[in-house]
Steps between C-alpha positions, in 0.01 A plus 500: 500500500513127454744284690579142500678376814527219755704355772574123479335432836186707432431422132128414509406792717719752323380401146143518610532850652689628195253352259200663670667824563659527152187393321296768679750772395614387158355160416834347581573137574837358591710174565836457630712212638779705684525809713534722182263781452385655176325840486338698227557876484340548153243288336393584140144549393270205420464479121493254217865445409663561169833581353435878504376525859775524757564645842734471790457245798730536802550386856765368728614171661602451853736204602578403135817291459775582265431393148120507538300703255146615418291374220180671407193358329193685374159328444339571162347161405789293618770640729781657287855546626615865492622700336597241230574130502861556409527761787313356790726585810486814710797560727461586867693821562741554799228692696258196446292668236406379161321652204420407139270572220206268428231462249171552650262236640213454729725351773879499575720246671842562648718192558815487704710236335825311538774531225405160369137604404407506134181695459261352231370766253133440607300314759134396488477511880627743761867452606550341837794465742696184499839374378707793373207734546557627844198740538213627293268799549206563262303826471212633303573802283458832653209673332442503123600697197294716257534435128797659327428801293522465122463689178260375218646424156331378184714271272414269225129508579544412871497700822807493708624645837842668517682442832587817694671376820813312574521114513759222532632360166833332414625516856474881533230744588386654173314842504230503226403814333167551314691730249698190383215348310295652211364427149599700192301617206547163326348321816838347596572481871830647628665373823792696646755493786583870562678691765306714744631668818826324458346155493399253222124461454348195326172418321217238558171473311243251609185384314170572683334179410592128530499317157584140610568220254581613142786648296680822606675680215758779556686685225813684618749724319871427526577395871847334422702785618380548853766570755585205718312633803170562309218231497191511290239250644179404311308264728177384665489560877238433770562671823231299672642160404803430727396133510524492119838671469298824413420357161819658387626426157644693220781635270784701646757694292826582675841371616426518878802730568758286303641669196674176397177276514452278202129556477302819541149358535312211660161337540405410858230369726508521882655395721822594319717283722340172376715336239367549163276797573746754336590459139750755355525611143647783280268781386651649179486853397193648324131464553382173672170343563475296828206277570383301815240244440341393829295179508400252765822343643722658222647826401676554163743796439610606158701788360529594125654785306289779378161636590343158429176505699394198296819311611630479141846651573849323502510293822749633770403264788217277627455307823216308658452472868264213608564466867382719793272717283219654711143547376380855459404710801523878559820541301564823299737535216780759575797676337782605733820686403725494798859462637687222657786561751828499322819626654709416196253633240274771650268694282675785313228672300124531468335201323183481295319204341206512267219236488318537171216287574322258746251252383296228671349217310262265696 
């Protein structure tokens, strides 16, 4: 159990005792500038962060004032606010307890903050007490995680891994089922959202090798009629690169839960909340070819009609990102068919998409 506490008249002595005691037990370190006390009751494992790796972090606060809240950061490269930049505050319940989901990291920081505090999405240095930050307690993750189990799949001449366990995507926890990804006699890959044991299960397929700079070509059959809650993501992702926004960039097909949305597709690079990093477009019916050309400091997206691997089809959309583009690392290309939370337009029936071909051109 990790605790941050102090009394105004014994600040130095109390902090020294807590630091030594907490570090011995959990690797904790703490700062505070009032008599408030923060305590952890559950600390997630230590692991490289990523969008798909989440757990619960919990604790309690003693002597918090009305209006104060908890903010959580997880360290994976930089410190990242949890669970999302647009949802950074965790309320303190009437019994003084707090709990929230968090993406995993090697260390975790719980901040007791005033109502005026505006958490930055990331920090390069550990958070400290001061100003609207009343108290901070930092702890190392508790233990570590084994690799997630996967199922092998061969598609378009490449080896892939099919996800078999749940993960966080689109603001909800999505169970993934290995039966939701397969190839047919023609070699095309099928991804499906299906119902199992009363719950929707999704599909994710991840390349087993990093390809780096070059052109990624994806040919998909008609994706224009996906239900509003369904998203097809085709993207690069590096779970080891929190300091590089996970090298995440790609093409996403879907309406993000809004049936009335003007566009049903977008190109994006991370972080999504930076102006200009998300460019919507309309994906028409029929077979489409999407390309992602990744070069030093530049990424070019293009979509054309038909199975035009040579890029000769009628142009649908094209956009160039030339800011904030990371160099290659350990990124892997992945396909994910998943659900977003949508009270107005929840999924009504099983969904299947077909990817005819994946090609990489150096």
